MARFI-723725 format. One record per residue (C-alpha): residue in three letters; x, y, z negated. Coordinates in steps of 0.02 Angstrom, whole numbers, plus 50000, padded with zeros to 5 digits. Each point is the difference from the previous one (the first is absolute). Example, Ala and Ser with C-alpha at 12.3 -4.5 7.8 and 13.67 -1.06 7.14 Angstrom:
<sites>
Ala506154977549610/Ser500695017250033/
</sites>
This chain:
<sites>
Met501844982449959/Asp499444985650098/Gln498095000949980/Ala498864985550020/Pro498095005350105/Gly498405001149925/Ser499504983550101/Pro500994988850118/His499754996850192/Gly499064986850057/Pro498044999449935/Ala500225016749935/Asp501205011950075/Gly500845011849889/Gly501355012349997/Pro501964996349983/Ala501074995949860/Asn501215012849964/His501745000449955/Gly500025017049875/Pro501095011349929/Ala501534995549899/Asp500495017249875/His501425012150053/Gly501824993049967/Pro501025000749853/Gln501195013249933/Gly501494997349923/Ala500385004749808/Gln500145016549945/Ser501635001049928/Leu500844995250171/Pro500805014150097/Thr499375005550187/Cys500824998550164/Tyr500925014450054/Arg499254999850168/His498224995049932/Pro499835009649831/Asp498254990449988/Arg500614983749992/Glu500794993749841/Thr501554986450028/Gly501134990249901/Ile501124998350136/Arg501615010750012/Cys501235001750172/Thr501694990849924/Arg501035014550097/Cys499075016849952/Asp499024992749847/Arg498435008950070/Pro498244992049952/Ile499344992150163/Cys498294991850027/Pro499574984450111/Glu499815011950150/Cys501835006349979/Met500954986749942/Val501414991050125/Asn500584984049971/Ala501685001549956/Ser501524984849961/Val499605004649828/Gly498405009849939/Phe499165012550113/His500485015350089/Cys499145014050049/Pro499915007650168/Glu501075014349989/Cys501244987149922/Val499804989850156/Arg500235013050119/Ser501425008849931/Gly500864984749970/Ser500014996550197/Gly500795014650049/Thr498545006950121/Gly498275003149978/His499564981750041/Ala500304985649904/Pro500744986650087/Ala499184984050047/Ala500884990149858/Ser499255013349860/Arg498445005750081/Pro498755004649834/Arg499204983549978/Thr498434999249870/Leu499964988549848/Ala499514985550109/Gly501225002850135/Gly498835008450117/Thr500595014850102/Val499655017949911/Ala498775008850129/Ala499845019250016/Asp498004998549956/Pro499954985949877/Arg498104999049983/Leu499755001350207/Leu499194981149980/Thr498985003149852/Lys499255014650104/Val499634987550157/Leu499194988249891/Ile498915013249939/Gly499715007350173/Leu499484982650070/Asn498724997549864/Leu499415014850014/Ala499864997650189/Phe499104982049982/Phe498935008449870/Leu499385012250119/Val499634987250119/Gln498944989549880/Leu498965016949967/Ser499795002450198/Val499614982050060/Gly499144994449854/Asp499794983249913/Arg500394988750166/Phe501745007849995/Thr500184995349810/Glu499364983849996/Arg501004994150146/Phe501515003949925/Glu499864997349809/Leu500634986249900/Leu498684986650016/Gly500114980649966/Gln498634993950108/Ala498295005750012/Tyr498515003150122/Val500065018550050/Pro498215006850057/Leu500665015850076/Leu501394990650095/Gly498664985450034/Ser501294985749960/Ala500954992949879/Gln501645008649952/Gly501514998649882/Ile501754995849987/Ala499444979449991/Gln499215005750187/Gly502045003150059/Gln499955019149964/Trp501405001649895/Tyr500325017650042/Arg498915002149856/Leu501054998349888/Leu500895013850078/Thr498775012050043/Ser498985000049847/Met501485008049908/Phe499635016350103/Leu498065001649979/His499115008649865/Ser498144999049940/Gly499805017949956/Tyr500725017649954/Val500284997049830/His500944983250033/Ile501285005750134/Leu500385016749889/Phe500644991049855/Asn500894987050114/Met500945013850088/Leu500315010049849/Ser500744983849922/Leu501044997350167/Trp500815017249987/Trp500285000649821/Ile500804980649987/Gly500614997250186/Gly500945017450019/Pro501294996849874/Leu500244980450033/Glu500145003450189/Ala501505011949939/Ala500774986949905/Leu499694985450110/Gly500335007850156/Arg498834999650158/Ala500194981550059/Arg499914993049825/Tyr498675009049951/Leu498814996950146/Thr500284982549984/Leu499644999649809/Tyr498275008350053/Phe499384988650124/Val500764985049913/Ser498915005249853/Gly498505003950076/Leu499924984150092/Ala500344990749852/Gly498495008549922/Ser498984995950157/Ala500524980649998/Leu499554998549816/Thr498395007850029/Tyr499614988550148/Leu500524986449886/Leu498935001149850/Ala498385012350031/Glu498634994750074/Pro500104997750185/Asn498645011550048/Gln500585012949891/Pro500575013750098/Ser501515011049934/Leu501195014650039/Gly501105013949953/Ala501855003049975/Ser500114996549819/Gly500954983850030/Ala501455008050088/Ile499795014249853/Phe500194988649865/Gly501494991550081/Leu500805018749992/Phe499495000549828/Gly500854983049934/Ala501535005750103/Thr500065017249910/Ala500114991349836/Val501354988550060/Leu500875015550083/Met499905009249822/Arg500564985449897/Arg501454999250112/Leu500335019049971/Asn499834997849798/Tyr498505012250022/Asp498724999349856/Met498874985450037/Arg498535006549878/Pro499125010050155/Ile500114986650122/Ile499184987649874/Ala498565012149953/Leu499685002150185/Leu499924981150025/Val498924997949855/Ile498885012350057/Asn499844993050186/Leu499814984649932/Ile498415004449893/Phe499335008550138/Thr500274984950114/Phe499374988249885/Gly498695011949919/Trp498945004750161/Ser499034986050089/Asn500105007950163/Ile501904997650015/Ala500944985250078/Trp501224996549880/Gln500894986750103/Ala500835014450117/His500575010849837/Ile500814986149931/Gly500754991250163/Gly500695015750041/Leu500695002449853/Val500904984349978/Ala500815000850167/Gly500505019649961/Val500904992749861/Ile500784987350066/Thr500605008050162/Gly500395017349883/Tyr501024987949898/Ala501004993450160/Met500245018350073/Val500555008049846/His501254986649920/Ala500784989950163/Pro501824999549990/Arg500825013150128/Glu500944984150107/Arg498364990250020/Arg498845014649986/Asn499004998450176/Leu499844980449991/Ile499195001549808/Gln498935015850046/Tyr499264993750159/Gly500064981549954/Thr498965001649848/Cys498795009850111/Ala500034984650133/Val499584990049849/Val498525009649945/Leu499225002050181/Ala500214980049999/Val499025000549853/Val498745009850086/Val499824988750135/Val499864983849887/Met498615008549908/Thr499015005350164/Leu500274982350060/Leu499424990949854/Arg498435011849990/Thr499664998750193/Ala500074980049980/Gln498725000749859/Leu498725010650092/Thr500154990550164/
</sites>
């Protein structure tokens, strides 16, 4: 979750706000069959050729419904599907051999930045955390996005305030991000992650006190959470688990005084909007709608950032 520090920068220097944990990913309804390739994954989708149950990672778009990878390969007459029938995810991305690769990379980057924070100290954190505008004694000058340091919108997404903070965020990223990466494909998943994170950062910058620092990956994680809800709805999964998780996350978001709720809400809204475009775009205009929606969300991020900068300067 995004947590607010005990005291802001300025007359009294304080710790950063945390983008705190999102709860673990949802599960499908208990009555659903399991994927024939992944017995631990329940699914309501079946291959239209062989009628075997397939999960989002295994489903391949076909002219009617979805095919399993084996049927796609056998239909080509060789061990590899031709270009026109290569396995595709629900959102139109390419099915990867390791469907969790980018999730692993993102977790690795967050851990690497956290190790740098531990080794370098507060000077590194205060240079790259989300901060509107404030005098930072440790750096000896006025710092913040309003001072032209726009990179803080991005770098703050990879910083954390402590072991518990990063532990919960990385567990959430693994639980939620892995299945979503498999369902969307790498390019769309990575785009969703950064669009959601930047939206959370921009809303925090717009609404939070300018001398209130904030940091954490929860803006992006809440975006994945919102997109997961959209995907479950698209696949006709039981929505009660995802609704329960959303309620629990919102209780934590607004129940703890040191959480920057703006990043959670900004990331969640961006994730729902972008996720809807990812999984509902018609095939003939898929790329235009998917990436066009991402461009619109990023444009809103820029507008919010410019507006707040104008207010502060």
